[in-house]
N, C-alpha and C positions, 0 to 999 in steps of 0.2 A: 406617526407618518406611515402611510401605506407602503408595502413593498411592491415595486413595479416588476412585472414579469412579461417577457415576450413569449407568446404561445403560438406554436405551430403544430396543428394536429390534423390527422394522425401522423405516426412516424413514417418517414419516407421509406418505401420498400415494403410496408406492411400491407396485408390483405384484410379488407374490412367489408362488412355488410351494413347497408343503410336502407331505411324504408322511406316511402314517399313523404316528403316534408322534412326529412332528417338532413343534417349537415354531412357533406362528403369531406370537405376540407375547410379548415378555419385557421386564420393567421392574424395576429394583432397583439396589442398591448393590453394587459389587464393589471389591476391592482389588488393586492390582498390586504384586507383590513381585519383587525380584531372586531368581533361582533357578538351579539347575543341573539338567540332564537326564542321568541315568545311562543310557547307550545300550546297554550290555550288562553282564552280571554283573561287578562289580569285586571281585576277590579281594585282600584285604589280609593276606598271610601265610596261616596255617592257621586263624587265630582268627575272622576277620570276612569276610563277603561282603555287598556292597551290591547289592541287586537292581535291575533296570532300573526307571526311573520318575523322578519329580520330587522335588526337595528345595528348600525355601524358605529364603532367607537370614534369619538371626536376629541377626547381629552380626558384628563383626570386631575384630581388634587388630593390632599391628604384625607378627605372624607370619602370620596368615591370616584367612580368612573362614569363618564357622560356619553350618552348615545343619542343618535338621531335616526329617523327613518331613512332607509336606503333610497327610496324613491322608485324602486323597481316593482315589478309585478308581484313579487313575493315579500314586499316590505310590510312591516308592522305599521300601524297608525295609532294615533292617540285621539280617542273620542272624549269630548268634554261635555258636561251638562251645560245648560243655557246660562246658569248663574256663575259658573266657574271662571276663574281668571285664565287668560290665554297661556299656553305652555311654551317653554323654550327648549327643554331637553328632558331626557329620561336619565335618572341617576341610579346606579347600582352601588349600595353602600359596600365599602371594601370588606372582603372576606365574609359576606353574608348572602342570603337569598332575599334581601330587602330591595324592592324597587320603589323609586320615588319619581313623581312628575314635578319638575322644577318650573315654576311659573315665571313670567316676565318681570314679576316683582321680587324675584329671588326667594319666594316662599316655596315650601315643598309639601306634597301630599304623599305619604308613604304607606306601604303594606309589607308584612313579612311573609315568608314562605311562598314566594311568587313562582309561577310555572315557567322558568326560563333556564336555558343552558348556554354556556359560552361556546363560541364557534369561530371559525375563520371564514370570512366572506371573500369571494372572488368577484370583483366588480370591474367592468370596463372603466378604464381611467378617463378622467376629464379631457385629457389631450390624446385620447386613443384614436386609432384608425384600425378598423377590423375589416377583413375580407372573408367572405364565405361562399362556398358553392353548395347548393341544395339540390336534392334529387326530386324531380317533379313527375317521374313516371315514364312509361314506355307506351307507344302506339305503333304497331307494326314493327318496322326495323329502326324506328327513330326513338331516341330518348330525349327528354327535355331536362335541361339543367338550368337552375336559377342562380344568378350571381348577385350578391348583395354587398354593399359597402356601408359600414356604420362609422360615423365620425362623432366624437363627443357624445356617445350613447344614443345618437339620433340616426335613423335611417336616412340615407341621402337618395331621394327618389330618382334623381337624374343619373345615379350610378347603380340602379337596379336594372337587371337585364335577364331575359329568359332566352336561352339558345337551344336549338334543336341540333342533334348530331345523328347522322345516318350510320348505323353500326355495320351496314353492308359495305361501306367505303373503308372504314377503319375502326378497330377496337380501341384505339388510343385517341382520347379527346383532350383538348387543352383550352385554357382560358387564362389570360394574363399571367402566363408562366406556369400555372398549375397544370400538371399533366396526369391523367388517370388512364390506366388500362382496364377496360371493362371486361370482366370475366364472365358474368352472367347478369342479365337484366330482365325484369318483368314489370308489369304495371303496378306492382306492390313493393318490390325491393330491388336492390342492385348489390352485386358483389364485385369489388374492384380492388386494384392494387395502386397505391399512390406512388407515382414516379418522381414527381417534384411538386413543391408547394409554390405559392405565389412569389413572384420576384419582388423583393422589398426595395 
């Protein structure tokens, strides 16, 4: 079972610098999974190749540990040849560097000395709700801040918003309870102090 964690970044009262496109503030739930990182293409005979990326642990038994692609942008994937059986999981034999592709018929194709390492993956949980403020740059005295909400790992377009703030009126800006003091801003970066995060 993944460990669930509430994330609120950066720390309130901290001074930070972000560049255009970077997150200024992030708050929400994430889950930490055991996982493996495939470091280079892992060929298992002529039938299967596991592409570089991450796989999340889904279970284990006395023989090994079972993993599936995370589904994210940095997920590993399993490529199969035309004649190969469909796969259902990737297995790591216990205490070895042997990778196996387990098919839907519970047969396995394995290879030793595979290029992977164990890791901990932080993934937005299925019931997650995350809020983010992004820096979109400065024109004249105005800065543009983007607000994004993600629910169940999917962006909610109706809850995306871009807002302009006039720094000649106030150096403190706010959105949905998150408050930032702008110390310096250009069309490339912003230095700011976080006064409060989103109201949960």
